C-alpha positions in Angstrom: -69.9 43.8 24.2 -69.8 40.5 22.2 -71.2 42.4 19.2 -68.5 45.0 19.5 -65.9 42.3 19.7 -67.3 40.6 16.6 -67.3 43.9 14.7 -63.7 44.6 15.5 -62.6 41.1 14.6 -64.4 41.2 11.3 -63.0 44.6 10.5 -59.4 43.3 11.2 -60.0 40.3 9.0 -60.9 42.5 6.1 -58.5 45.4 6.5 -55.6 44.1 8.5 -55.1 40.3 8.1 -54.2 40.4 4.4 -51.3 42.8 5.3 -50.2 40.7 8.3 -50.0 37.6 6.0 -47.8 39.4 3.5 -45.6 40.8 6.2 -45.1 37.3 7.6 -43.9 36.1 4.2 -41.3 38.8 4.1 -40.2 38.1 7.7 -39.8 34.4 6.8 -37.2 35.3 4.2 -34.8 36.6 6.9 -35.7 33.7 9.2 -35.1 30.9 6.7 -32.8 32.1 3.8 -29.1 32.5 3.9 -27.8 36.1 4.4 -26.4 36.4 0.9 -29.9 36.0 -0.5 -31.8 38.3 1.9 -31.8 41.6 0.0 -32.5 40.2 -3.4 -35.3 37.9 -2.1 -36.9 40.8 -0.2 -36.8 43.0 -3.3 -38.7 40.3 -5.3 -41.3 40.0 -2.5 -41.8 43.8 -2.4 -42.1 44.0 -6.2 -44.8 41.3 -6.1 -46.7 43.4 -3.6 -46.3 46.5 -5.7 -47.6 44.6 -8.8 -50.6 43.3 -6.9 -51.3 46.8 -5.6 -51.1 48.3 -9.1 -53.3 45.6 -10.6 -56.0 46.1 -7.9 -55.4 42.6 -6.5 -55.1 43.7 -2.9 -57.0 45.8 -0.4 -56.8 49.6 -0.7 -54.9 49.9 2.6 -52.0 47.7 1.4 -51.9 49.6 -2.0 -51.6 52.9 -0.1 -49.0 51.6 2.3 -46.9 50.1 -0.5 -47.0 53.4 -2.4 -45.9 55.4 0.7 -43.1 53.3 2.1 -41.8 50.6 -0.1 -40.1 52.7 -2.8 -37.7 53.9 -0.1 -37.1 50.4 1.1 -36.4 49.2 -2.5 -34.0 52.0 -3.1 -32.1 51.0 0.1 -32.1 47.3 -0.9 -30.9 48.0 -4.4 -28.0 49.9 -3.0 -27.1 47.1 -0.6 -27.0 44.5 -3.3 -24.2 46.5 -5.0 -22.2 47.0 -1.8 -19.3 44.7 -1.0 -18.7 44.2 2.7 -16.2 42.3 4.7 -18.9 40.9 6.9 -22.4 40.9 5.3 -24.1 39.7 8.5 -22.7 42.5 10.5 -23.6 45.0 7.8 -27.1 43.7 7.8 -27.6 45.1 11.3 -27.1 48.6 10.0 -29.4 47.9 7.0 -32.2 46.7 9.3 -31.9 49.9 11.4 -32.0 52.0 8.3 -35.2 50.3 7.2 -36.6 51.0 10.7 -35.8 54.7 10.3 -38.1 54.8 7.2 -41.1 53.8 9.4 -40.2 56.1 12.3 -42.3 59.2 12.4 -41.5 62.1 14.7 -44.3 62.9 17.1 -45.0 66.2 18.8 -43.9 66.2 22.4 -42.8 68.7 25.0 -39.3 70.0 24.6 -36.7 68.6 26.8 -34.3 70.7 28.8 -30.8 69.4 28.2 -28.0 69.9 30.6 -24.2 69.2 30.2 -21.2 68.7 32.4 -17.7 68.2 31.0 -15.5 65.4 32.2 -13.3 68.0 33.8 -16.3 69.5 35.7 -17.3 66.0 36.9 -13.8 65.2 38.1 -13.2 68.6 39.7 -16.5 69.0 41.5 -17.6 65.6 42.7 -15.2 63.6 45.0 -16.7 60.3 44.0 -15.8 60.8 40.4 -12.3 60.9 39.0 -11.4 61.2 35.3 -8.0 60.7 33.6 -7.0 61.2 30.0 -4.9 58.2 29.0 -4.2 59.5 25.5 -6.1 57.0 23.5 -9.2 57.1 25.7 -10.4 58.5 29.1 -10.7 56.4 32.3 -13.5 57.3 34.7 -13.3 56.0 38.3 -16.4 55.9 40.5 -16.1 55.4 44.3 -18.3 52.8 46.0 -18.9 53.6 49.7 -20.2 50.1 50.4 -17.2 48.4 48.8 -14.8 51.2 50.0 -13.1 51.2 46.6 -13.1 52.5 43.1 -14.6 51.0 40.0 -12.9 52.0 36.7 -14.4 52.2 33.2 -13.2 53.3 29.8 -14.7 56.3 27.9 -13.8 55.9 24.2 -12.5 58.8 22.2 -13.9 59.2 18.7 -11.9 57.6 16.0 -12.1 58.6 12.3 -15.6 59.8 12.7 -16.7 56.7 14.7 -18.4 57.8 17.9 -19.4 55.8 21.0 -21.4 57.3 23.8 -22.1 55.3 27.0 -25.8 54.7 27.7 -27.4 52.9 30.5 -25.5 52.1 33.7 -22.4 54.2 33.5 -24.0 57.6 32.7 -26.9 56.7 35.0 -24.7 56.2 38.1 -22.7 59.4 37.3 -26.0 61.3 37.0 -27.1 59.8 40.4 -23.9 61.1 42.0 -24.4 64.6 40.8 -28.1 64.6 41.6 -27.5 63.5 45.2 -29.6 60.4 44.6 -30.5 58.0 47.5 -27.2 56.3 48.3 -28.6 52.8 48.0 -29.7 53.4 44.4 -26.1 54.5 43.6 -24.5 51.4 45.2 -27.0 49.1 43.4 -25.4 50.2 40.1 -21.9 49.2 41.1 -20.1 47.3 39.7 -21.8 47.7 36.3 -23.5 44.6 34.9 -23.2 45.8 31.3 -21.4 48.4 29.2 -23.7 49.7 26.5 -23.4 52.4 23.8 -25.2 54.7 21.4 -23.0 54.6 18.3 -22.6 56.6 15.0 -20.2 55.5 12.2 -19.0 52.4 10.5 -20.5 49.3 12.2 -17.5 47.0 12.2 -15.2 49.7 13.7 -17.9 50.6 16.2 -18.2 47.0 17.4 -14.4 46.8 17.7 -14.3 50.0 19.7 -17.1 48.8 22.0 -15.2 45.6 22.7 -12.0 47.6 23.6 -14.1 49.6 26.1 -15.5 46.5 27.8 -18.7 46.1 25.9 -19.9 43.9 23.0 -22.0 44.2 19.8 -25.2 43.3 21.7 -24.9 46.5 23.7 -24.4 48.8 20.7 -27.4 50.9 19.5 -26.7 52.4 16.1 -28.0 55.9 15.2 -27.7 58.1 12.2 -27.0 61.3 14.2 -26.2 62.3 17.7 -29.5 64.2 18.5 -29.8 64.3 22.2 -33.4 65.4 22.5 -34.4 62.6 20.0 -32.3 60.0 21.8 -33.6 60.9 25.3 -37.2 60.9 24.1 -36.7 57.4 22.8 -35.5 55.9 26.1 -37.6 53.3 27.9 -37.3 55.0 31.3 -37.0 58.7 32.1 -34.0 57.8 34.3 -32.1 56.6 31.2 -32.2 60.1 29.6 -28.4 60.5 30.0 -25.3 59.8 28.0 -21.6 59.9 28.8 -18.7 60.4 26.3 -15.5 62.4 25.8 -17.8 65.4 25.7 -18.9 64.8 29.2 -22.3 63.9 30.8 -25.4 65.0 28.8 -28.8 64.5 30.5 -32.4 65.7 30.5 -34.0 67.4 33.5 -36.5 64.5 33.6 -33.7 62.0 34.1 -32.1 64.3 36.8 -35.3 64.5 38.8 -35.9 60.7 38.5 -32.3 60.1 39.7 -32.7 62.6 42.6 -36.0 61.2 43.9 -35.7 57.5 43.0 -39.2 57.6 41.4 -39.1 56.4 37.8 -41.6 56.4 34.9 -41.9 54.8 31.5 -41.6 57.2 28.6 -44.5 57.2 26.1 -42.5 58.1 23.0 -42.0 55.8 20.0 -38.6 54.1 20.1 -38.2 53.3 16.4 -37.4 49.6 15.8 -37.6 48.9 19.5 -41.2 49.9 19.7 -43.1 51.7 22.4 -43.9 50.6 26.0 -47.4 52.1 26.0 -50.8 51.6 24.4 -54.1 53.5 24.7 -57.3 52.1 26.0 -60.4 54.3 26.1 -58.3 57.4 26.2 -56.0 56.1 29.0 -52.3 55.3 28.5 -51.4 51.8 29.8 -48.0 50.2 30.1 -47.3 47.1 28.0 -45.9 44.0 29.8 -42.5 44.8 28.4 -42.7 48.2 30.0 -43.8 46.7 33.3 -40.7 44.5 33.0 -38.4 47.6 32.8 -40.0 49.0 36.0 -39.9 45.7 37.9 -36.3 45.1 37.0 -35.1 48.5 38.0 -36.9 48.5 41.4 -36.0 44.8 42.2 -32.3 45.6 41.6 -32.5 48.6 43.9 -31.6 51.1 41.1 -34.8 53.1 41.8 -37.3 53.2 44.7 -40.8 53.4 43.3 -43.1 53.9 40.3 -46.8 54.9 39.8 -49.3 52.3 38.5 -52.9 52.3 37.5 -55.4 49.7 38.8 -56.7 49.3 35.2 -53.1 48.3 34.2 -53.4 45.1 36.4 -55.3 43.5 33.5 -52.2 43.6 31.3 -50.6 40.2 32.0 -46.9 40.2 32.7 -46.9 36.9 30.8 -43.6 35.7 29.3 -41.6 38.4 31.0 -41.9 36.5 34.2 -39.7 33.9 32.5 -37.4 36.4 30.7 -36.7 38.3 33.9 -36.3 35.2 36.1 -33.8 33.8 33.6 -31.8 37.0 33.8 -31.9 37.3 37.6 -31.1 33.6 38.1 -27.6 34.2 36.8 -26.8 36.8 39.4 -25.2 36.1 42.8 -28.2 37.6 44.7 -30.7 35.7 42.5 -32.9 34.6 45.4 -33.5 38.1 46.8 -34.1 39.5 43.3 -36.7 36.9 42.4 -38.4 37.2 45.8 -38.6 41.0 45.3 -40.0 40.4 41.8 -42.8 38.3 43.4 -43.5 41.1 45.8 -43.8 43.7 43.0 -46.0 41.3 41.1 -48.4 41.0 44.0 -48.8 44.7 44.2 -49.7 45.0 40.5 -52.2 42.1 40.2 -49.8 39.7 38.5 -49.8 37.0 41.2 -52.8 34.6 41.9 -54.1 34.4 45.4 -53.1 30.7 45.5 -49.5 31.4 44.6 -47.2 31.5 47.7 -43.9 32.3 46.1 -42.1 33.1 42.8 -41.8 29.4 41.9 -45.5 28.9 41.9 -45.8 31.8 39.5 -43.0 30.5 37.2 -44.5 27.0 37.1 -47.9 28.5 36.1 -46.5 30.7 33.4 -44.1 28.1 31.9 -46.9 25.5 31.8 -48.7 27.9 29.5 -45.5 28.8 27.6 -43.4 25.6 27.3 -41.7 27.0 24.2 -39.5 29.2 26.4 -36.0 27.7 26.6 -34.1 28.4 29.8 -30.9 27.0 28.1 -31.0 29.5 25.1 -27.5 30.9 24.5 -26.4 34.4 23.7 -27.2 35.6 20.2 -24.5 35.4 17.6 -24.3 37.9 14.7 -26.8 35.9 12.6 -29.1 35.4 15.5 -28.9 39.1 16.4 -29.8 40.0 12.7 -32.9 37.8 12.8 -33.9 39.2 16.2 -33.6 42.7 14.8 -35.7 41.6 11.8 -38.5 40.5 14.2 -38.4 43.9 15.8 -38.5 45.6 12.4 -41.5 43.5 11.4 -43.4 44.5 14.6 -42.5 48.2 13.9 -43.9 47.9 10.3 -47.0 46.2 11.6 -47.5 49.0 14.1 -47.0 51.6 11.4 -49.7 50.0 9.3 -52.2 49.7 12.2 -51.6 53.3 13.2 -51.8 54.6 9.6 -55.2 53.0 9.0 -56.6 53.1 12.5 -56.9 49.3 12.8 -58.8 48.7 16.1 -57.7 46.3 18.8 -60.1 44.6 21.2 -59.2 44.5 24.9 -61.9 42.8 27.1 -61.0 44.8 30.1 -63.3 45.2 33.1 -63.8 48.8 34.3 -64.2 49.9 37.9 -64.6 53.3 39.5 -61.2 54.9 40.2 -59.3 52.4 38.0 -57.2 55.3 36.5 -56.1 56.8 39.8 -52.4 56.0 40.2 -50.9 54.3 43.3 -47.2 53.8 44.2 -45.4 50.5 43.8 -42.2 50.0 45.8 -40.3 47.7 48.1 -41.5 49.5 51.2 -42.6 47.0 53.8 -41.0 44.1 51.9 -39.9 41.2 54.0 -37.8 38.5 52.4 -39.2 35.0 52.1 -36.4 33.1 53.9 -37.3 29.8 52.2 -36.9 31.2 48.7 -33.8 33.3 49.5 -31.9 30.6 51.5 -32.8 27.7 49.3 -32.9 29.4 45.9 -30.3 27.2 44.2 -32.1 23.9 44.9 -35.5 25.4 44.1 -34.2 26.9 40.8 -32.6 23.6 39.9 -35.8 21.7 40.5 -37.9 24.2 38.5 -35.5 24.3 35.5 -35.4 20.5 35.4 -39.2 20.5 35.1 -39.1 23.4 32.6 -36.6 21.5 30.4 -38.9 18.5 30.4 -41.9 20.6 29.4 -39.8 22.3 26.7 -38.7 18.8 25.4 -42.2 17.5 25.2 -43.4 20.7 23.5 -40.7 20.4 20.8 -41.5 16.7 20.2 -45.2 17.6 19.8 -44.3 20.2 17.2 -42.2 17.7 15.3 -45.1 15.2 15.4 -47.4 17.9 14.0 -45.0 18.7 11.2 -44.6 15.0 10.3 -48.3 14.4 10.3 -48.8 17.3 7.8 -46.0 16.2 5.4 -47.0 14.7 2.1 -46.4 10.9 1.8 
């Protein structure tokens, strides 16, 4: 096994590392330069790579990759350097998505059966749904049995070719109502935490329309065309294969069945700039830690009931997503129960050590290993969002290169008989830890104080390292 690992690492050093180093240089341009210099600086960097490829000063894989993809990127960047925009940082979001489209290859997959119900059909046939045309938009009201009241949301009408379609929570709860989903999974959705959209059109106007409908720019996913099969195949969960707009509810049969049963699955399809939630190991599809997070979050929040998991997948560490998800849950009024449920799910999937008695033991362990995680990080502004999208794009390009040239990855997994036989993970038999739930606020405060101190020390050590390496 050690020889196999050495072979893989040596092969990566020769055929992958040179590309990784060049990609890091291009990513640094967005991370460090001012936005008005991005496109020109990127073009210079790409041209240097092209020149090196033509002169035989780089490995053959990079030369081939440059020849296949970079002319399209250069054409896009040349165009952008000539375009005058009111807000160049906002415009950069769309450019980054367009670059991502260049590296998105359609894969063969089974056809999806798509179903549609108009707003009128929804309003006429389902007592818990009521839709009103207000003239400028539509208003949809959803009845909550637990709250004994209605929750109202705006469905935007298209405007000068700019189109917004609700994704996520709103179409999901409408789908659950028509599917006759378990009542508790419907009530868990209401009121909505976020209002998110798929959008096509001019980005500044789309952001404006999203804000008018109760959303914000962080929840807007830009697409070049409204292609329902393509969009549904690119969702993280099968349950999210649904959209709601002035044209009504559009959904896949996969999403309908997931809503009806409460059993969810991660989709294996590539998701463009947002990546995929799967990887393959010895012919078996395994879920990445980010995909595990999607499953944990949905079950912990009560929006679904169960998912299947492979014993082999226990060796994929949840890692930083313990901290990411804990930070999200901690802001909610029922944070204690959510984090305690998260701990219960982690125990079922091999993510909790035998010595760890509650979620705070887990969080302490993980943050000790990852003190760079900042629990006080604020919401991304337009510039921060652009740089975040760039990191996503860099990962997509990196994945495209590794797929194109079959760059191997070494996973030191231990195999056991039956480790690909799925079992169900759920909140069945869950009993709340009263100490965590009742004393959550004080425990969270104590934990975050310790985490802030770890983060401070980590940053100081980084500054010391930088200072030590600076020339005198």
